[in-house]
C-alpha positions in Angstrom: 174.1 128.0 110.6 175.7 130.9 108.9 178.1 132.9 111.0 176.2 136.0 109.8 173.3 135.3 112.1 174.9 135.3 115.5 173.0 136.6 118.5 174.9 139.0 120.8 174.3 139.0 124.5 172.5 142.1 125.8 170.4 142.5 122.6 166.7 142.0 122.4 165.8 138.4 121.5 164.7 139.3 118.0 167.8 141.4 117.2 170.3 139.3 115.3 173.7 140.7 114.2 177.1 139.6 113.3 180.3 139.3 115.3 183.3 141.4 114.3 185.0 138.7 112.3 181.9 138.1 110.2 181.5 141.8 109.6 185.2 142.0 108.5 184.7 139.1 106.2 181.6 140.6 104.7 183.4 143.9 104.2 186.3 142.2 102.5 184.1 140.0 100.3 181.9 142.9 99.2 184.8 145.0 98.1 186.5 142.1 96.4 183.4 141.0 94.5 182.6 144.6 93.5 185.9 144.8 91.7 185.0 141.7 89.6 181.3 142.4 89.0 179.6 145.1 91.1 176.1 144.4 89.9 176.3 140.6 90.4 177.7 141.3 93.9 175.0 143.8 94.8 172.2 141.6 93.4 173.5 138.5 95.1 173.9 140.2 98.5 170.4 141.7 98.2 168.8 138.4 97.3 170.6 136.7 100.2 169.3 139.4 102.6 165.7 139.2 101.4 165.7 135.4 101.6 167.1 135.4 105.1 170.4 133.8 104.2 172.3 136.8 105.8 171.3 139.4 108.4 172.9 142.6 107.3 174.2 145.3 109.6 171.8 148.4 109.5 173.9 150.3 106.9 173.7 147.5 104.4 169.9 147.0 104.6 169.6 149.2 101.6 170.8 146.3 99.4 167.6 144.4 100.3 165.3 147.0 98.8 163.4 145.6 95.8 164.4 148.6 93.6 168.1 148.1 94.5 167.9 144.4 93.7 166.0 145.1 90.4 168.4 147.7 89.2 171.5 145.6 90.1 170.0 142.6 88.4 169.2 144.6 85.2 172.6 146.1 85.1 174.1 142.7 85.6 172.2 141.4 82.5 173.7 144.4 80.5 177.2 143.6 81.8 176.7 139.9 81.1 176.5 140.5 77.4 178.7 143.6 77.1 181.5 141.8 79.0 181.8 139.2 76.3 182.4 141.5 73.3 186.2 142.0 72.6 187.1 145.6 72.8 183.8 146.7 74.2 184.5 144.9 77.4 187.7 147.0 77.9 185.7 150.2 77.3 183.1 149.0 79.8 185.9 148.2 82.3 187.5 151.7 81.8 184.2 153.4 82.6 183.7 151.2 85.6 187.0 152.1 87.1 185.1 155.1 88.4 182.2 153.0 89.6 183.5 149.6 91.0 186.2 151.0 93.1 184.2 153.7 95.0 181.3 151.2 95.3 183.6 148.6 96.8 184.9 151.1 99.3 181.3 152.2 100.3 180.1 148.6 100.6 183.0 147.7 102.9 182.4 150.8 105.0 178.6 150.0 105.3 179.5 146.5 106.5 181.6 147.8 109.4 179.4 150.8 110.1 178.0 149.7 113.5 181.5 149.0 114.9 182.4 152.6 114.9 183.4 155.6 112.8 187.1 154.8 113.0 186.6 151.2 111.8 184.3 152.4 109.1 186.9 154.9 107.8 189.5 152.2 107.8 187.2 149.7 106.0 186.4 152.4 103.4 190.1 152.8 102.6 190.9 149.1 102.6 187.8 148.3 100.7 188.7 150.8 98.0 192.2 149.2 97.8 190.8 145.7 97.5 188.3 146.7 94.9 191.0 148.6 92.9 193.3 145.5 93.0 190.5 143.2 91.8 189.4 145.6 89.1 193.0 146.0 87.9 193.4 142.3 87.6 190.1 142.0 85.7 190.5 144.9 83.4 194.2 144.3 82.8 193.7 140.7 82.0 191.0 141.6 79.5 193.3 144.0 77.6 195.7 141.1 77.2 193.0 138.6 76.3 191.7 141.0 73.6 194.9 140.6 71.7 193.6 137.2 70.7 191.3 137.3 67.6 188.8 134.6 68.8 186.0 135.6 71.2 185.9 132.4 73.3 188.6 133.5 75.7 186.5 136.6 76.5 183.5 134.5 77.1 185.5 132.1 79.4 187.0 135.0 81.3 183.7 136.7 81.8 181.9 133.6 83.0 184.7 132.8 85.3 184.6 136.3 86.8 180.9 136.2 87.3 181.1 132.7 89.0 183.9 134.0 91.3 181.9 137.0 92.3 178.7 135.1 93.1 180.5 132.0 94.4 182.9 134.1 96.6 180.0 135.9 98.3 178.2 132.6 98.9 181.4 131.1 100.3 181.9 134.1 102.5 178.4 133.8 104.0 178.4 130.1 104.7 182.2 129.2 104.9 184.1 132.4 105.8 187.4 130.5 106.2 187.0 129.1 102.7 186.5 132.6 101.4 189.6 133.8 103.2 191.6 131.0 101.6 190.3 132.0 98.2 191.1 135.7 98.9 194.7 134.8 99.9 195.0 132.9 96.7 193.8 135.9 94.8 196.3 138.2 96.5 199.1 135.9 95.5 197.8 135.7 92.0 197.4 139.5 91.8 201.0 140.0 93.0 202.2 137.6 90.2 200.0 138.7 87.3 199.9 142.6 87.7 203.6 143.2 87.0 203.3 141.0 83.9 200.2 142.8 82.7 201.9 146.2 83.2 
């Protein structure tokens, strides 16, 4: 059973919620995936919520609304094609600097909301930082890749990023420790690659 469907003592029998470690993993994963592909992350989380794969904390229930899932899926389709066009992908990334990072911060804060305001504020700051780091690696790598005249490296990078965002969320839901290992690997990679990109 997913750790995101744990019952807490003292709650009504039909009230299912997450323990604090699951909430923290969800916040971290949502922010990280948002930096890679916000729309894929939002759509994946929403579909998992609707299908009962994950029981969201109250503040994240908005992701399960059909309109939210529909818009996220439609924008993911736009990004899927835009992200594979050299030059245009970097313009898209530049615009999304002002979208992915705040969205990652907000999603992290929503995940921690029921813990308390202090924890929510901290999650907002940390989530923004995680989303910013992920976005910087993605956007910076694309600038470097765009120096190559062939389009195949863009396609490969884009597909890898989408797979990481969707796979990372799936991993976090069913195997949180596996996601944390993946995230630690990303942190090490980011510390290595960002100075080189700059």
